[in-house]
C-alpha positions as CSV (number, residue, x, y, z in Angstrom):
1,M,128.7,236.2,78.9
2,T,127.5,237.2,82.2
3,K,127.5,234.1,84.9
4,P,124.3,233.4,86.9
5,P,125.1,234.7,90.5
6,M,126.3,231.6,93.0
7,D,124.5,230.9,96.4
8,T,126.4,231.4,99.1
9,K,126.0,227.8,100.1
10,G,127.3,226.0,97.4
11,P,126.3,224.7,94.0
12,I,123.2,223.2,93.3
13,V,123.6,219.3,93.2
14,K,121.0,217.4,90.8
15,T,119.5,214.5,92.4
16,G,116.5,213.7,89.8
17,P,114.1,215.4,88.2
18,T,112.8,218.2,90.6
19,R,110.0,220.7,90.5
20,G,111.7,223.5,92.6
21,E,113.4,224.2,96.0
22,N,112.1,224.9,99.2
23,R,113.5,224.5,103.1
24,S,111.8,225.0,106.4
25,R,112.9,225.3,109.7
26,N,113.4,222.3,112.4
27,K,111.6,222.8,115.9
28,D,115.3,223.7,117.0
29,G,115.3,226.6,114.6
30,R,118.0,225.3,112.2
31,W,117.0,224.6,108.4
32,R,116.1,221.7,107.0
33,A,116.5,220.9,103.4
34,K,113.4,219.8,101.7
35,R,113.1,218.4,98.1
36,S,112.2,220.7,95.3
37,D,109.8,220.5,92.9
38,A,112.4,219.7,90.5
39,G,114.0,217.0,93.0
40,E,117.2,218.8,94.0
41,L,118.6,219.4,97.0
42,R,121.5,221.8,98.1
43,A,124.9,220.6,99.2
44,G,124.7,222.4,102.4
45,D,121.5,220.9,103.7
46,I,122.9,217.3,102.8
47,G,125.6,218.1,105.2
48,E,123.4,219.2,107.7
49,M,121.3,215.8,107.8
50,K,124.5,214.0,108.5
51,K,125.0,215.3,112.1
52,P,125.3,212.7,115.0
53,P,121.7,212.0,116.7
54,N,121.2,212.8,120.6
55,L,122.4,209.5,122.8
56,A,120.9,210.5,126.1
57,R,117.8,209.5,124.8
58,W,118.6,206.4,123.6
59,F,120.4,205.4,127.3
60,W,118.0,206.6,129.6
61,G,115.0,205.0,127.4
62,G,117.2,201.7,128.0
63,I,117.1,201.9,131.5
64,I,113.3,202.9,131.9
65,L,112.4,200.1,129.5
66,M,114.5,197.8,131.6
67,A,113.1,199.2,134.8
68,V,109.6,198.5,133.8
69,L,110.3,195.0,132.6
70,T,112.0,193.8,136.0
71,I,108.9,195.5,138.0
72,L,106.6,193.5,135.7
73,L,108.5,190.3,136.2
74,S,109.0,190.8,139.7
75,F,105.1,190.9,140.2
76,I,104.5,187.7,138.3
77,A,106.8,186.1,140.3
78,I,105.4,187.5,143.4
79,F,101.8,186.1,142.0
80,R,103.1,182.8,141.3
81,Q,104.9,182.1,144.7
82,S,101.6,183.2,146.6
83,S,99.8,180.6,144.1
84,D,102.3,177.9,145.3
85,L,101.7,178.4,148.8
86,H,98.3,177.7,148.7
87,E,98.3,174.9,146.8
88,P,97.1,171.8,147.9
89,V,99.6,168.8,149.8
90,G,100.6,166.5,146.7
91,S,100.2,168.9,143.8
92,G,103.8,168.0,142.8
93,S,105.5,171.2,144.0
94,A,109.3,170.8,144.7
95,E,108.9,171.7,148.5
96,N,105.9,169.3,148.8
97,S,107.9,166.4,147.0
98,S,110.7,166.8,149.7
99,Q,108.2,166.6,152.7
100,E,106.5,163.7,151.3
101,G,109.9,162.0,150.8
102,E,110.9,162.7,154.5
103,P,110.3,159.7,156.7
104,A,106.8,159.3,158.2
105,E,106.0,158.8,161.8
106,K,103.5,155.9,162.7
107,S,100.5,156.7,164.9
108,A,100.8,154.5,168.3
109,S,97.6,152.6,167.1
110,E,99.5,151.4,164.3
111,L,102.6,150.7,166.1
112,E,100.3,148.8,168.5
113,E,98.6,147.0,165.5
114,Q,101.9,146.0,164.1
115,L,103.5,144.5,167.2
116,N,100.0,142.6,168.0
117,K,100.1,141.0,164.6
118,A,103.9,140.1,164.9
119,N,103.2,138.6,168.1
120,K,100.4,136.1,167.2
121,A,102.3,135.3,164.1
122,A,105.2,134.5,165.9
123,L,103.3,132.4,168.2
124,E,101.3,130.3,165.4
125,A,104.5,129.7,163.9
126,V,106.0,128.3,166.9
127,K,102.6,126.0,166.8
128,K,103.1,124.8,163.3
129,K,106.6,123.7,164.1
130,V,106.3,122.1,167.5
131,E,104.8,118.7,166.4
132,P,107.4,118.1,163.9
133,L,110.9,119.0,165.7
134,I,109.6,116.7,168.3
135,D,109.0,114.0,166.1
136,A,112.0,114.6,165.0
137,A,113.7,114.2,168.1
138,Y,112.0,111.4,169.0
139,E,112.6,109.4,165.8
140,P,116.0,107.6,167.4
141,V,114.0,106.7,170.3
142,Y,111.6,104.8,167.8
143,D,114.2,103.5,166.2
144,A,115.8,102.1,169.2
145,I,112.8,100.1,170.3
146,P,113.7,96.8,168.5
147,I,117.3,97.4,170.2
148,Y,115.6,97.3,173.6
149,A,113.1,94.6,172.4
150,D,116.2,92.3,172.1
151,F,117.4,93.1,175.8
152,H,113.8,92.7,177.0
153,Y,113.3,89.0,175.4
154,S,116.9,87.8,177.3
155,V,117.1,86.4,180.4
156,L,119.6,89.1,181.3
157,G,116.9,91.9,180.7
158,E,113.7,89.8,182.0
159,Y,115.9,89.6,185.5
160,T,117.2,93.3,185.2
161,E,113.6,94.5,184.5
162,L,112.1,92.2,187.6
163,T,114.5,94.2,189.9
164,T,113.2,97.5,188.9
165,A,109.4,96.2,190.5
166,V,111.6,95.8,194.1
167,L,113.9,98.4,193.6
168,P,114.0,101.7,193.1
169,Y,114.3,102.5,189.4
170,L,117.5,104.5,187.7
171,G,116.4,104.1,184.6
172,S,119.6,103.4,183.3
173,K,118.5,100.7,180.4
174,L,115.8,102.6,179.2
175,Q,118.0,105.7,179.3
176,E,120.8,103.9,177.7
177,M,119.2,102.4,175.0
178,L,116.3,104.4,174.3
179,F,116.7,107.9,175.3
180,S,120.4,108.4,174.7
181,G,120.9,111.5,173.5
182,L,117.2,113.0,173.7
183,E,117.8,115.4,176.3
184,E,120.2,117.4,174.1
185,R,118.0,117.2,170.6
186,L,115.0,118.9,173.1
187,D,117.1,121.3,174.1
188,Q,118.0,122.1,170.3
189,V,114.2,122.0,169.6
190,S,113.6,124.8,172.3
191,V,116.3,127.1,170.3
192,E,114.9,126.6,166.8
193,L,111.8,127.1,168.2
194,D,112.9,130.5,169.8
195,I,114.5,131.4,166.2
196,V,111.4,130.6,164.5
197,F,109.8,133.1,167.0
198,N,112.0,135.6,166.8
199,A,112.8,135.7,163.2
200,T,108.8,135.9,162.7
201,F,108.3,138.6,164.6
202,Q,110.7,140.6,163.0
203,S,109.6,139.6,159.7
204,E,106.2,140.6,160.5
205,L,106.9,143.8,162.3
206,E,109.1,144.8,159.0
207,S,106.5,144.1,156.3
208,G,104.0,146.2,154.9
209,A,103.8,150.0,155.7
210,F,107.0,149.3,158.3
211,E,108.9,148.3,155.2
212,I,109.5,152.0,154.3
213,D,111.5,154.9,156.2
214,L,110.3,155.5,159.4
215,G,110.4,158.4,161.6
216,P,113.0,158.3,164.3
217,L,110.5,158.2,167.0
218,T,108.8,155.0,165.5
219,K,111.8,153.7,164.0
220,K,113.3,153.4,168.0
221,A,110.3,152.0,169.2
222,K,110.2,149.3,166.4
223,D,113.9,148.2,167.2
224,D,113.1,148.6,171.1
225,A,110.4,145.9,170.4
226,L,112.7,143.9,168.9
227,K,115.1,144.3,171.3
228,R,112.8,143.3,174.3
229,M,111.2,140.4,172.5
230,R,114.6,138.5,171.8
231,I,115.7,139.0,175.9
232,T,111.8,138.4,177.2
233,V,111.6,134.6,178.5
234,P,113.4,132.8,175.4
235,V,112.5,129.4,176.5
236,S,115.3,127.7,175.4
237,S,116.6,129.3,178.6
238,A,113.8,128.8,180.6
239,A,113.6,126.3,183.6
240,T,110.4,126.3,183.7
241,L,110.4,123.7,180.6
242,G,112.2,121.2,182.7
243,T,113.2,119.1,179.6
244,A,115.5,116.4,181.8
245,A,113.4,116.2,184.3
246,A,110.6,115.3,182.4
247,I,112.3,112.5,180.5
248,K,113.7,111.4,183.8
249,V,110.0,111.1,185.1
250,A,108.8,109.5,181.5
251,T,111.4,107.0,181.7
252,T,110.7,105.9,185.3
253,A,107.0,105.7,184.5
254,M,108.0,103.4,181.8
255,A,110.2,101.3,183.5
256,K,107.8,101.2,186.6
257,K,105.0,99.8,183.5
258,I,107.3,97.4,182.0
259,A,108.1,95.8,185.3
260,S,104.9,95.5,186.6
261,K,103.4,93.6,183.6
262,L,107.0,91.4,183.3
263,A,106.4,90.6,186.8
264,I,102.8,89.1,186.5
265,K,104.0,87.1,183.4
266,A,107.0,85.6,185.3
267,A,104.9,84.3,187.9
268,A,102.5,82.7,185.4
269,K,105.8,81.3,183.8
270,A,107.1,79.9,186.8
271,G,105.0,76.8,186.7
272,G,106.4,75.8,183.4
273,K,110.1,76.5,184.3
274,L,109.6,74.0,187.2
275,L,108.1,71.3,185.2
276,A,110.8,71.8,182.8
277,T,113.6,71.6,185.1
278,S,112.1,68.9,186.8
279,T,112.5,66.9,184.0
280,G,116.3,67.1,183.9
281,A,116.8,66.7,187.4
282,G,117.1,62.9,188.2
283,A,119.6,62.7,185.4
284,G,121.5,65.6,186.8
285,A,121.7,64.3,190.4
286,T,122.9,60.9,189.0
287,L,126.1,62.6,187.2
288,C,126.9,64.6,190.4
289,L,127.2,61.5,192.6
290,W,130.8,60.9,191.1
291,S,131.6,64.2,192.5
292,G,132.2,62.8,195.8
293,P,132.1,65.5,198.7
294,G,131.2,68.4,196.2
295,A,128.1,66.4,195.1
296,G,125.8,68.9,196.6
297,L,127.2,71.9,195.2
298,C,127.3,70.2,191.9
299,A,123.5,69.4,192.1
300,A,122.9,73.0,193.4
301,A,124.7,74.4,190.2
302,G,123.1,72.0,187.9
303,G,119.5,73.0,189.5
304,V,120.3,76.6,188.4
305,A,121.6,75.9,185.0
306,A,118.6,73.9,184.6
307,W,116.4,76.7,185.6
308,F,118.2,79.3,183.3
309,I,118.0,76.8,180.2
310,A,114.4,76.7,180.6
311,D,114.2,80.3,181.6
312,S,115.9,81.2,178.1
313,A,113.7,78.5,175.9
314,I,110.2,80.2,177.7
315,V,111.6,83.7,177.2
316,K,112.1,82.9,173.3
317,L,108.9,81.0,173.1
318,D,107.4,84.2,174.6
319,E,109.2,86.6,172.4
320,F,107.7,84.7,169.3
321,W,104.2,85.3,170.4
322,T,104.4,88.8,171.8
323,R,107.2,90.8,170.5
324,D,105.2,92.8,168.1
325,D,102.7,93.5,170.9
326,F,105.4,95.0,173.4
327,Q,106.9,97.2,170.6
328,A,103.6,98.7,170.1
329,Y,103.2,99.0,173.7
330,L,106.2,101.0,174.1
331,S,105.6,103.0,171.0
332,K,101.9,103.9,172.6
333,M,103.8,104.9,175.8
334,L,106.2,106.9,173.8
335,D,103.5,109.0,171.8
336,E,101.9,109.7,175.1
337,Q,105.2,111.2,176.0
338,K,105.2,113.4,172.9
339,V,101.6,115.0,173.4
340,D,102.8,115.9,177.1
341,L,106.0,117.4,175.9
342,R,104.2,119.4,172.8
343,S,101.9,120.9,175.5
344,K,104.4,122.1,177.5
345,F,106.6,123.4,174.7
346,E,103.2,125.2,173.7
347,K,102.4,126.5,177.0
348,A,106.1,127.9,177.4
349,F,105.7,129.9,173.9
350,A,102.1,131.3,174.9
351,A,103.9,132.7,178.0
352,R,106.3,134.1,176.3
353,A,103.9,135.5,173.8
354,V,102.2,136.8,176.9
355,A,105.4,138.3,178.2
356,V,106.2,139.9,174.7
357,Q,102.7,141.4,174.7
358,K,103.4,143.4,178.1
359,D,106.4,145.0,176.8
360,S,104.5,146.0,173.7
361,D,101.8,147.8,175.4
362,E,104.5,149.5,177.3
363,I,106.4,150.3,174.3
364,V,103.0,151.6,172.3
365,R,102.2,153.8,175.8
366,Q,105.4,155.3,175.4
367,H,105.4,155.9,172.1
368,D,101.7,157.5,172.2
369,F,103.0,159.8,175.1
370,T,105.9,161.3,173.3
371,L,103.9,161.5,170.1
372,R,101.5,163.7,172.0
373,E,103.9,165.4,173.7
374,L,106.0,166.3,170.9
375,S,102.1,167.9,169.1
376,G,101.4,169.4,172.2
377,V,97.4,167.7,172.0
378,G,96.3,166.0,175.0
379,N,99.4,165.4,177.3
380,A,98.1,167.9,179.7
381,E,94.8,166.7,180.2
382,I,96.2,163.0,180.8
383,C,98.9,163.4,183.2
384,R,96.8,165.8,185.1
385,F,93.7,162.9,185.1
386,A,96.7,160.1,185.8
387,E,98.2,162.2,188.8
388,N,94.5,162.3,190.3
389,L,94.1,158.4,189.7
390,K,97.4,157.8,191.2
391,A,96.4,160.2,194.1
392,R,93.3,158.3,194.9
393,Y,94.7,154.8,194.2
394,E,98.0,155.1,196.8
395,P,96.0,155.1,200.2
396,M,93.7,152.7,199.1
397,R,97.4,150.6,198.9
398,E,98.5,151.3,202.7
399,H,95.0,151.5,204.4
400,L,92.3,148.5,204.6
401,R,90.1,151.7,205.9
402,E,90.3,153.6,202.4
403,R,88.8,150.9,200.5
404,R,85.0,151.7,201.2
405,P,83.0,150.4,198.3
406,G,81.7,153.7,197.3
407,A,85.3,155.2,197.0
408,L,86.4,151.8,195.1
409,Q,83.1,152.4,192.8
410,A,84.1,155.6,192.2
411,L,87.5,155.0,191.2
412,S,86.2,152.1,188.9
413,S,84.1,154.6,187.0
414,A,86.8,157.5,186.5
415,T,88.7,155.1,184.6
416,A,85.9,154.8,182.0
417,E,86.0,157.4,179.9
418,F,90.0,156.9,179.0
419,A,89.9,153.0,179.2
420,E,90.6,153.0,175.5
421,N,93.4,156.2,175.6
422,L,96.6,154.4,174.6
423,S,98.9,156.3,176.9
424,L,96.5,155.6,179.8
425,R,95.5,151.8,178.8
426,T,97.9,150.1,180.6
427,M,97.7,152.2,183.9
428,I,93.8,152.0,183.9
429,Q,94.3,147.9,183.6
430,E,96.4,147.6,186.2
431,L,93.8,149.6,188.3
432,D,91.0,147.7,187.3
433,Q,92.6,144.4,188.3
434,N,93.8,145.8,191.5
435,L,90.7,147.4,192.5
436,Q,89.3,143.6,192.5
437,K,91.5,142.4,195.0
438,A,90.9,145.5,197.1
439,S,87.0,145.0,197.2
440,S,87.7,142.3,200.2
441,F,89.5,141.2,203.0
442,V,90.7,137.7,204.8
443,V,90.0,136.5,208.0
444,T,93.5,135.1,209.2
445,G,92.4,133.9,212.7
446,V,89.9,134.0,215.6
447,Q,90.3,133.8,219.1
448,I,87.3,133.1,221.6
449,Q,87.6,134.2,225.6
450,G,84.8,134.1,228.2
451,N,83.1,131.5,230.5
452,L,79.4,130.1,230.2
453,P,76.5,131.3,231.4
454,E,77.1,131.4,235.5
455,D,74.0,128.5,236.3
456,Y,76.3,126.2,234.1
457,R,79.8,127.1,234.8
458,A,82.1,124.3,235.8
459,D,85.7,122.7,235.5
460,R,85.0,120.8,232.2
461,D,85.9,120.8,228.5
462,V,84.4,122.6,226.0
463,S,84.4,122.5,222.1
464,G,82.4,124.6,219.3
465,R,81.7,125.8,215.9
466,L,82.1,129.3,214.9
467,T,80.6,130.2,211.5
468,L,81.7,133.2,209.2
469,D,79.1,134.0,206.8
470,G,78.5,130.2,206.4
471,K,81.6,128.7,206.4
472,L,81.9,126.5,209.2
473,H,84.9,126.4,211.2
474,K,85.4,123.7,214.0
475,I,86.9,124.5,217.2
476,S,88.9,121.9,219.1
477,R,88.1,120.7,222.5
478,V,90.0,122.6,225.2
479,P,90.0,122.9,229.1
480,A,87.5,125.5,230.9
481,S,87.4,126.2,234.3
482,E,84.3,127.3,236.6
483,N,86.1,130.8,237.5
484,D,88.4,131.6,234.7
485,G,86.1,130.0,231.7
486,F,88.0,129.2,228.2
487,S,90.2,130.6,225.8
488,M,90.0,129.2,222.4
489,S,92.1,129.8,219.2
490,L,91.6,128.6,215.2
491,D,93.1,129.6,212.0
492,V,90.6,130.5,209.5
493,G,92.0,131.9,206.3
494,A,88.9,133.0,204.5
495,T,88.4,135.7,202.3
496,F,85.0,137.9,202.9
497,P,83.6,140.9,200.9
498,L,83.9,144.7,202.0
499,D,80.4,145.7,201.0
500,Q,78.6,143.4,202.8
501,P,78.1,142.6,206.7
502,L,80.0,139.9,208.4
503,N,77.4,137.7,209.9
504,Y,78.6,135.4,212.6
505,S,77.8,132.7,215.0
506,L,79.2,130.8,217.9
507,V,78.1,127.4,219.2
508,L,79.5,125.7,222.2
509,E,79.5,122.2,223.7
510,Q,80.1,121.5,227.5
511,H,81.3,117.7,227.8
512,L,80.3,116.8,231.2
513,R,81.1,113.0,232.6
514,I,77.7,111.7,233.9
515,M,74.9,113.9,232.7
516,G,74.5,114.7,228.9
517,N,76.3,117.3,227.2
518,R,75.1,121.1,227.2
519,F,75.1,123.4,224.1
520,F,75.2,127.0,224.0
521,G,74.7,129.6,221.2
522,G,74.6,133.0,219.9
523,V,74.8,135.0,216.4
524,G,76.2,138.2,215.7
525,K,76.7,140.7,212.7
526,V,79.3,143.7,212.0
527,E,80.6,146.1,209.6
528,I,84.1,145.5,209.5
529,L,85.1,148.9,208.1
530,D,82.8,150.7,210.8
531,A,84.9,148.4,213.5
532,I,88.1,149.6,212.1
533,G,86.9,153.3,211.9
534,T,90.5,155.5,211.6
535,L,93.1,152.8,212.0
536,D,96.0,152.9,209.5
537,G,97.4,149.9,207.9
538,L,96.7,146.8,206.5
539,N,96.2,144.0,209.3
540,H,93.9,144.8,212.2
541,S,92.4,143.0,215.4
542,V,88.8,143.6,215.7
543,R,87.2,142.9,219.1
544,L,83.5,141.8,218.9
545,S,80.7,140.6,221.4
546,I,78.5,137.6,221.1
547,L,75.6,137.1,223.6
548,I,75.3,133.1,224.1
549,S,72.5,131.3,225.8
550,H,71.8,127.3,227.2
551,D,69.7,125.6,224.1
552,E,67.5,123.4,226.1
553,A,65.7,121.6,223.0
554,T,68.7,120.1,221.8
555,G,70.7,117.4,222.0
556,S,73.3,118.0,219.2
557,V,75.9,120.7,218.7
558,E,74.3,120.7,214.7
559,E,70.9,121.5,215.9
560,V,71.8,124.4,218.0
561,G,70.0,127.6,217.0
562,V,69.3,130.0,220.1
563,Q,69.6,133.7,218.8
564,P,69.3,135.3,222.3
565,E,68.7,139.0,223.4
566,I,70.3,138.4,226.6
567,G,73.0,135.7,227.9
568,Q,76.4,135.6,228.8
569,K,79.0,137.8,226.6
570,I,81.7,136.1,224.8
571,T,84.6,138.1,223.3
572,L,85.5,137.2,219.6
573,I,89.1,138.7,218.4
574,L,89.0,138.8,214.7
575,H,92.5,139.2,212.9
576,L,92.1,140.7,209.7
577,R,94.2,141.0,206.4
578,A,93.8,143.3,203.7
579,V,95.4,142.2,200.5
580,P,98.0,144.1,199.3
581,L,98.2,146.0,196.2
582,A,100.7,146.4,193.7
583,A,102.0,149.9,192.5
584,L,101.0,151.2,189.4
585,E,103.5,150.4,186.8
586,G,102.0,152.1,183.6
587,V,101.8,155.7,185.0
588,P,102.6,158.3,182.2
589,D,106.0,160.1,182.8
590,C,104.9,163.3,182.7
591,Q,108.1,164.7,184.3
């Protein structure tokens, strides 16, 4: 039986029902097996299908895919970062959260408000504590009143107190019995009040917004304020309070009042004591007859003893009726002392608060200037303005001629724009206060030289009156000669404004021996700054002239009223002094 021809590629493998065989070429030219209609594949076709795939495609495809993803993610990240940069403050980003957590600097106005609040609170706290602390210090004094009353209502006490009405009082008994230890207790009151002031100031300064972390500049300003406050005029070390001296004065005053009342009372009781002692005088003398040569001394001793016995009885009777009133009188005097002492304490702490306020103003000014300097906002303008004010002010300090009303007014007006500027406010306040002193001058003294009109000259004394802007100054009587005239000097010490002319008048009285006195007068006016001219300095002597003539119509120096256009020329030399102006301390440190 003849076998069918075999295909060179191998036998046909049955894969299922097929309908035939078919093949086609791949794109690379190789043959690809297809299912036949009978569903059979050739064995050679199966081997061809199992060849390894091309991995290069997969390798480069993965790289390209990752590159695309990386670029896409980069663009997304950049977009989000750009959005974060434009988010408003407080949006919750990590960067803003760290900035919000950083210490914050307070403005100068906030610092000033807190310092002022702390100073006022400290002063108010002291005022509330002054009275109870003084009451506690005086409590042992009130408790000792009955002890001193026991001494007062004794014969020894009576004569001790009477002695104070005659001899200088040292206050020993009152000091010993009533005021022992009071000075130390009042010194402790000062210490406790200083502690209250310091603690309240610190507590108020560190409260509220100042509790949180502060920026380094604000913290330094706050610490500086606390340090200065503790060393600025503590009342416990202030000599102005003078507790010991105050107690001594009060004790002396009390002793004198007690002694004066007791002296009046003792005089009234003397008659009663004489009556009481005379009753036993006869019996005492009879007993002393047996003493022989010493009978006189015995009788004298008996009389003294009888006097003291009577005195003791009367003192006890007086105590029964008046002790309560006396103790109330002592208590009233102590009440008056406490009121006076309380006033002294309050004034001392008010002065301390003023000093602390001055220090606080300086700290605020420095803080404001430092903040401006760091921010670069406004300091250049402030420095230029401050230097301009100082340059215009300094010549006024050194020369009276620079203090013309127009210049003073212009300088004062220039400060208005910056009056509320924290960096300049202290300087402007100083400047305004000093300019008020610069608007006046003082006439310290006057010399008057000359002679009377020729027809009235004689070797006779003259006296007079000089009036400067309505202020009368009497001139003492001095000798005058017919040939040499007279020279008068007087101290004046009067202050006058620079923006008005100085009006002056002179009245002279010639003292005659036989006839009635003769009177002469004249008037004048001068612009002091014009008279000074370009002279330097603050002290000047201005030479003026005044014409005087005889007033025939008057017989009294008070009634002279002539204003001659011609007459005898008299020389007036006015000695002037300008009030020195202090250097400005609040000038910003622009260096």
